[in-house]
C-alpha positions in Angstrom: 91.9 -41.2 2.5 95.7 -41.3 2.5 97.5 -41.5 -0.9 99.9 -44.0 0.8 97.1 -46.6 0.6 98.2 -47.1 -3.0 101.4 -48.5 -1.7 99.6 -50.7 0.9 97.4 -52.1 -1.9 100.5 -52.8 -4.1 102.3 -54.5 -1.2 99.4 -56.9 -0.8 98.7 -57.6 -4.5 102.3 -57.4 -5.9 104.3 -58.3 -2.8 107.2 -60.0 -4.5 107.4 -57.7 -7.6 110.4 -55.4 -7.7 109.1 -52.0 -6.6 112.4 -50.0 -6.7 115.7 -50.5 -8.6 119.0 -48.7 -8.4 120.3 -48.6 -11.9 120.4 -52.2 -13.2 120.0 -53.8 -9.7 116.7 -54.6 -8.0 116.5 -52.8 -4.6 113.2 -53.5 -2.9 110.1 -55.6 -3.5 106.7 -54.0 -2.9 106.3 -55.9 0.4 109.7 -54.7 1.6 109.1 -51.2 0.3 105.9 -51.0 2.4 107.5 -52.4 5.5 110.4 -49.9 5.3 108.2 -46.8 4.9 105.9 -48.0 7.7 109.0 -48.3 10.0 110.3 -44.9 8.8 107.0 -43.3 9.6 107.3 -44.5 13.2 110.6 -42.5 13.4 108.9 -39.5 11.9 106.2 -39.5 14.5 108.2 -40.6 17.6 111.8 -39.7 17.0 111.2 -36.4 15.2 107.9 -35.7 17.0 106.0 -34.7 13.9 102.3 -34.3 14.0 99.6 -34.7 11.3 99.9 -32.0 8.7 103.5 -31.0 9.5 105.6 -30.3 6.4 108.7 -32.4 5.6 110.9 -31.2 2.8 113.5 -33.0 0.8 116.2 -31.9 -1.6 117.5 -35.1 -3.2 119.2 -35.9 -6.5 117.0 -38.7 -8.0 117.5 -41.9 -6.0 115.5 -44.7 -4.5 115.6 -43.0 -1.1 113.5 -40.1 -2.5 110.4 -42.4 -3.0 111.1 -44.0 0.4 111.0 -40.6 2.0 107.8 -39.5 0.2 105.8 -42.6 1.2 107.1 -42.4 4.8 105.9 -38.8 4.9 102.4 -39.7 3.7 102.2 -42.9 5.8 102.7 -40.7 8.8 100.0 -38.3 7.8 102.5 -35.5 7.0 102.8 -33.2 3.9 105.7 -33.6 1.5 107.6 -30.6 0.1 109.7 -31.9 -2.8 112.4 -29.4 -3.9 114.2 -29.5 -7.2 117.8 -30.6 -6.6 119.1 -27.9 -9.0 117.8 -24.9 -7.1 120.1 -22.2 -5.6 120.6 -22.1 -1.8 118.5 -18.9 -1.7 115.6 -20.7 -3.5 115.9 -23.6 -1.1 115.8 -21.1 1.8 112.7 -19.5 0.6 110.8 -22.8 0.2 111.9 -24.1 3.5 110.9 -20.8 5.2 107.6 -20.4 3.3 106.5 -24.0 3.9 107.5 -24.0 7.6 109.1 -27.4 7.1 110.3 -28.9 10.4 112.5 -31.6 8.8 114.4 -31.9 5.6 115.9 -35.0 3.9 118.9 -34.5 1.6 121.4 -36.5 -0.5 125.0 -35.9 0.4 125.7 -33.7 -2.6 123.1 -31.2 -1.3 123.9 -31.4 2.4 126.1 -28.3 2.6 123.7 -26.2 0.4 120.7 -27.1 2.6 122.7 -26.4 5.8 123.3 -22.9 4.4 119.7 -22.5 3.4 118.5 -23.6 6.8 119.8 -20.5 8.4 116.9 -18.6 6.8 114.3 -21.2 7.9 113.7 -20.9 11.7 111.1 -23.7 11.7 113.5 -26.3 10.4 114.7 -28.4 13.3 116.7 -31.2 11.6 118.4 -32.3 8.4 118.8 -36.0 7.6 121.4 -37.0 5.0 120.2 -40.2 3.2 123.8 -41.5 3.0 124.4 -41.5 6.7 123.7 -43.8 9.7 121.0 -41.4 10.9 119.0 -42.3 7.8 119.8 -46.1 7.9 118.7 -46.1 11.5 115.2 -45.3 10.3 114.9 -48.9 9.0 115.2 -50.2 12.6 112.1 -50.5 14.7 108.4 -51.5 14.5 106.1 -50.5 11.8 103.2 -48.1 12.6 99.7 -48.1 11.2 99.0 -45.8 8.3 97.7 -42.4 9.4 94.1 -41.5 8.8 93.8 -38.4 6.5 91.0 -36.4 5.1 90.8 -36.3 1.3 91.3 -32.5 1.6 94.5 -32.7 3.8 97.6 -31.2 2.1 99.8 -34.0 0.8 102.3 -32.2 -1.6 103.4 -28.6 -1.7 104.3 -28.1 -5.4 106.5 -25.0 -5.7 106.2 -23.3 -9.0 109.4 -22.7 -11.0 109.4 -19.0 -10.2 110.2 -17.7 -13.7 108.5 -14.4 -12.6 109.0 -13.5 -9.0 109.0 -15.8 -6.0 107.7 -19.4 -6.4 104.3 -20.2 -5.0 103.4 -23.4 -3.2 100.5 -25.1 -4.9 98.7 -27.1 -2.2 97.8 -30.5 -3.5 95.6 -32.7 -1.4 95.4 -36.5 -1.2 92.3 -36.3 -3.4 94.1 -34.2 -6.0 96.9 -36.8 -6.2 94.5 -39.8 -6.3 92.3 -38.3 -9.1 95.5 -37.4 -11.0 96.8 -41.0 -10.7 93.5 -42.5 -11.9 93.3 -40.1 -14.8 96.6 -41.6 -16.1 94.7 -44.9 -16.8 91.8 -43.0 -18.4 93.8 -40.8 -20.8 97.5 -41.9 -20.9 98.1 -45.6 -20.4 97.5 -48.6 -18.2 100.9 -50.2 -17.7 101.0 -53.9 -16.8 102.4 -55.3 -13.6 106.1 -55.9 -14.0 106.6 -53.2 -16.6 108.9 -50.3 -15.7 109.4 -46.6 -15.3 112.8 -44.8 -15.4 113.0 -41.6 -13.4 115.3 -39.5 -15.5 113.5 -36.2 -15.0 113.4 -34.6 -11.5 111.3 -36.6 -9.0 110.1 -33.3 -7.5 108.2 -32.6 -10.7 106.3 -34.5 -13.4 108.2 -37.8 -13.1 107.5 -38.0 -9.4 103.9 -37.1 -9.9 103.5 -40.1 -12.2 104.8 -42.5 -9.5 101.4 -43.0 -8.0 100.0 -44.5 -11.2 103.0 -46.8 -11.3 102.8 -48.0 -7.7 99.1 -48.8 -8.0 99.8 -51.1 -11.0 102.9 -52.9 -9.5 105.3 -51.2 -11.9 109.1 -51.3 -11.2 110.5 -47.8 -10.7 114.1 -47.3 -11.7 116.5 -44.6 -10.6 119.6 -44.0 -12.7 122.8 -44.4 -10.6 124.0 -41.1 -11.9 121.0 -39.4 -10.4 120.4 -37.4 -13.6 119.4 -37.7 -17.3 122.2 -39.1 -19.4 120.9 -40.5 -22.7 123.3 -43.6 -22.9 122.5 -44.5 -19.3 118.7 -44.1 -19.9 118.8 -46.2 -23.0 120.7 -49.0 -21.2 118.2 -48.9 -18.3 115.3 -49.2 -20.8 116.9 -52.2 -22.3 117.6 -53.8 -18.9 114.0 -53.0 -17.6 111.9 -53.4 -20.8 108.3 -52.2 -21.5 109.5 -48.9 -20.0 107.5 -45.7 -19.5 109.3 -42.4 -18.9 108.4 -38.8 -18.4 110.5 -36.3 -20.2 110.5 -32.6 -20.9 110.5 -31.7 -24.7 114.1 -30.7 -24.5 114.9 -34.1 -23.1 113.0 -35.9 -25.9 115.0 -33.8 -28.3 118.3 -34.9 -26.7 117.2 -38.5 -26.9 116.3 -38.5 -30.6 119.4 -36.6 -31.5 121.8 -38.9 -29.6 123.5 -41.9 -31.3 122.5 -44.2 -28.4 118.8 -44.0 -29.5 119.6 -46.6 -32.1 120.7 -49.0 -29.4 117.1 -49.3 -28.1 116.0 -52.9 -28.3 112.5 -53.9 -29.6 110.0 -53.8 -26.7 112.3 -51.7 -24.5 110.3 -48.5 -24.7 106.6 -48.5 -23.9 105.7 -44.8 -23.6 107.2 -41.3 -23.5 104.9 -38.9 -21.8 106.1 -35.4 -22.4 105.1 -32.1 -21.0 106.2 -28.9 -19.2 106.5 -27.0 -22.4 105.3 -27.3 -26.0 107.1 -29.6 -28.4 107.7 -28.5 -32.0 106.0 -30.5 -34.8 109.3 -31.1 -36.5 110.8 -32.8 -33.4 107.6 -34.8 -32.9 107.7 -36.2 -36.5 111.4 -37.1 -36.1 110.6 -38.8 -32.7 107.7 -40.8 -34.2 109.9 -41.9 -37.1 112.7 -43.0 -34.8 110.8 -44.5 -31.9 107.5 -45.5 -33.3 104.1 -44.6 -31.8 105.2 -44.2 -28.2 104.5 -40.5 -27.6 101.8 -39.0 -25.4 101.6 -35.3 -24.6 100.2 -33.9 -21.4 99.4 -30.3 -20.6 99.1 -29.4 -16.9 100.4 -27.1 -14.3 101.5 -27.5 -10.7 98.1 -26.1 -9.8 96.4 -28.9 -11.7 99.2 -31.5 -11.9 99.6 -33.4 -15.1 95.9 -32.9 -15.9 94.4 -30.3 -18.2 94.6 -31.8 -21.6 96.3 -34.7 -23.4 97.3 -35.6 -26.9 97.1 -39.4 -26.9 99.4 -42.0 -28.4 96.6 -42.9 -30.8 96.3 -39.3 -32.2 100.1 -39.1 -32.5 99.9 -42.1 -34.8 97.0 -40.9 -37.1 99.3 -39.9 -40.0 96.5 -40.2 -42.5 94.2 -37.8 -40.7 93.7 -34.6 -42.8 94.5 -32.4 -39.7 97.3 -34.6 -38.3 99.9 -31.9 -38.3 97.6 -29.3 -36.7 96.7 -31.8 -34.1 100.4 -32.6 -33.4 100.8 -28.8 -32.8 98.0 -28.8 -30.3 97.8 -29.8 -26.6 95.1 -32.3 -27.4 91.6 -32.6 -25.7 90.4 -32.1 -22.2 91.3 -34.7 -19.6 88.6 -37.0 -18.4 88.8 -35.6 -14.8 88.4 -31.9 -15.6 86.4 -29.3 -17.5 88.4 -26.9 -19.7 87.3 -23.6 -21.2 88.7 -20.7 -23.1 87.3 -17.5 -21.8 87.5 -13.7 -22.1 88.7 -11.3 -19.4 85.3 -11.5 -17.8 85.2 -15.2 -17.7 82.7 -15.6 -20.5 83.2 -18.7 -22.6 84.5 -18.0 -26.1 83.3 -19.8 -29.2 85.4 -22.2 -31.3 88.4 -20.6 -32.9 88.6 -17.5 -30.6 91.7 -17.0 -28.5 91.4 -16.4 -24.8 92.7 -17.5 -21.4 92.5 -21.2 -20.5 90.6 -22.1 -17.3 90.1 -25.5 -15.7 87.9 -27.0 -13.0 88.0 -30.4 -11.4 89.2 -32.6 -8.6 92.8 -32.2 -9.5 92.8 -28.4 -9.1 94.8 -27.3 -6.1 93.2 -25.9 -2.9 95.2 -22.7 -3.2 98.7 -21.3 -2.7 100.3 -22.0 0.6 100.2 -18.9 2.8 99.4 -16.7 -0.1 95.7 -15.7 -0.1 96.2 -12.9 -2.5 97.7 -15.1 -5.2 95.1 -17.7 -4.5 92.3 -15.2 -5.1 93.8 -14.2 -8.4 94.2 -17.7 -9.7 91.1 -19.4 -8.3 87.8 -17.8 -9.2 84.4 -19.5 -8.6 86.1 -22.8 -8.6 88.0 -22.2 -11.8 91.8 -22.2 -12.1 92.9 -19.3 -14.4 96.1 -20.8 -15.9 97.6 -17.7 -17.4 97.9 -19.6 -20.7 96.3 -18.4 -23.9 94.8 -20.8 -26.4 91.8 -21.7 -28.6 89.7 -24.8 -29.2 89.0 -26.2 -32.7 85.7 -27.7 -33.8 86.9 -31.2 -32.7 87.8 -30.1 -29.1 91.5 -29.9 -29.6 93.1 -27.1 -27.7 96.0 -25.2 -29.3 98.2 -23.3 -26.9 99.3 -19.9 -28.2 101.5 -18.8 -25.4 101.6 -17.6 -21.8 99.5 -14.4 -21.7 102.5 -12.5 -20.7 104.5 -13.7 -23.7 102.0 -12.6 -26.3 103.4 -9.8 -28.5 101.1 -7.0 -29.6 102.4 -5.1 -32.7 100.4 -2.5 -34.5 97.3 -3.7 -32.6 97.7 -7.3 -33.8 98.3 -10.2 -31.5 101.4 -12.3 -32.4 102.0 -15.6 -30.7 105.7 -16.5 -30.4 105.0 -20.2 -30.6 103.7 -19.9 -34.2 106.9 -18.2 -35.3 109.1 -20.7 -33.4 107.4 -23.5 -35.1 108.4 -22.1 -38.5 112.0 -21.3 -37.5 112.5 -24.8 -36.3 111.8 -26.1 -39.8 115.2 -24.9 -40.8 117.7 -27.8 -40.5 120.4 -25.5 -39.2 118.3 -24.3 -36.2 119.0 -26.3 -33.1 116.7 -24.2 -30.8 115.0 -20.8 -30.9 112.8 -18.5 -28.8 110.9 -15.5 -29.9 110.1 -12.4 -27.7 108.8 -8.9 -28.1 110.9 -5.7 -28.0 109.4 -2.3 -27.4 108.9 -0.2 -30.5 108.0 3.5 -30.5 105.5 3.3 -33.3 104.2 -0.3 -33.3 104.2 -0.9 -29.6 106.3 -4.1 -29.9 108.3 -5.9 -32.6 109.4 -9.5 -32.9 112.9 -10.6 -32.1 114.1 -14.2 -32.5 117.0 -15.7 -30.5 118.6 -18.6 -32.5 120.9 -21.4 -31.5 122.5 -22.6 -34.7 123.7 -26.1 -35.1 127.5 -26.5 -34.9 129.2 -25.9 -38.2 126.3 -24.3 -39.9 126.5 -20.9 -41.6 123.0 -19.7 -40.9 122.0 -16.2 -42.0 119.1 -13.9 -41.2 118.2 -13.8 -44.9 117.5 -17.5 -44.9 115.3 -17.3 -41.8 113.5 -14.3 -43.3 112.7 -16.2 -46.4 111.5 -19.2 -44.4 109.1 -17.0 -42.4 107.8 -15.2 -45.5 107.1 -18.5 -47.1 105.1 -19.7 -44.1 103.5 -16.9 -42.1 102.2 -13.4 -42.5 104.8 -10.7 -43.2 103.9 -8.7 -40.0 104.8 -11.7 -37.9 108.3 -12.0 -39.3 111.1 -11.2 -36.8 112.7 -7.8 -37.3 115.9 -8.9 -35.6 117.7 -12.3 -35.3 120.1 -12.8 -32.4 122.5 -15.8 -32.7 123.5 -17.2 -29.3 125.3 -20.4 -28.0 122.4 -21.5 -25.7 119.0 -20.5 -24.5 118.7 -19.7 -20.8 116.5 -22.3 -19.1 115.2 -23.0 -15.6 115.7 -26.2 -13.7 112.8 -27.9 -15.4 114.1 -27.1 -18.9 111.7 -24.2 -19.6 113.1 -21.4 -21.6 113.5 -18.2 -19.6 112.0 -15.5 -21.9 112.3 -13.0 -19.1 116.1 -13.4 -19.2 116.1 -13.2 -23.0 114.3 -9.8 -22.8 117.1 -8.4 -20.7 119.4 -9.1 -23.7 117.4 -6.9 -26.1 
């Protein structure tokens, strides 16, 4: 089984449907997309002398060529190593060296950076810039047959964001990716042929992982000409390519609903926003639903079980009359169809409803392990279960509420305090643009709560106002003991807030 068979099937069933678009212009039909990657795979095998299982990396600003490269890699029976285009040269160097990639594709804006990183990656033999003749020459030649692969063969090395220590390469097999793609139809959506998806988020992450579900249904995938997320451009592309699905991090959803361009969306332009990568605050969700309609679906997953642990469906988002609607909006939803999810204690014993513990998951989307890292694999995979490092609790209806990463939980005076709960309250204040809560060492209580606040421009926000807001909504012992007002929260390349960096500012 080779994940590239999804494209072969699409080329046969949807041959003349536009598969890829560059901005507002159609680029390749599914038939032409298939032929191009099958010719490119000939070059990978013969010109670059790559063998089944070899790793091929790419560092590319979002563009149509990034999907060409991915499918050529799989067609040839190789393993893709997508790298976030925003990484530092030292981070690129680590991934290239750790994965043992023999070839790396780049866009011209990253060519110099990757050349620098390549000095630390002795296995890397060649770098191909997608803007050069060397890349265009890969269109010339005869197509080769799709490589036979075992379902367990590595297909994608997903390197974690590395907020704590070195990133680890979650090894995702062809089976992992196929089950993930099929689960999209079970729990998220079944887009019709000829609908669209705009890749505004990095192709190396969630947006790219959704591409399989789009290919198998004959959906047109659009890459902004800017190569990045700009709200006016994204809105214009949704209008040009209607019935559009899009994957966004919560911070990107927030930018969309706060930008004036959101009011330019035409009826029928937006089909679905699937959001994930971090929790989204209830206040932002309500505003998004009011502005956009019932088009939101949350997913909770990790690179180790990509896009598939739990989901909060579009239907649940729209159930405003449900007595627990707000509580459900604050949750991560229910277990995905393809996995089993539990909340357990430190010994792995299943906890009853309402009790907080670590979230573990088991199923065909769970990774094989971390690439060349048996110690980390043994720590995360136990008896077939992935220990996520996230803390949460189930309610009586099976909705999972995430409390925090286990490392982010604050213990003060023997009581567990979950920063997310406090952040939800602080975000209720209209003058709070963003916030993040961390623990600070305290000689008597162990830790105390500190809140970092990004005020909205022109506001005169005071600690007293935030104190009162907290006292009106949560227990007194959870109230922050200190408020730090800052211009922006530190974030990694996927938009996740770096609490480790905030702790250095205490």
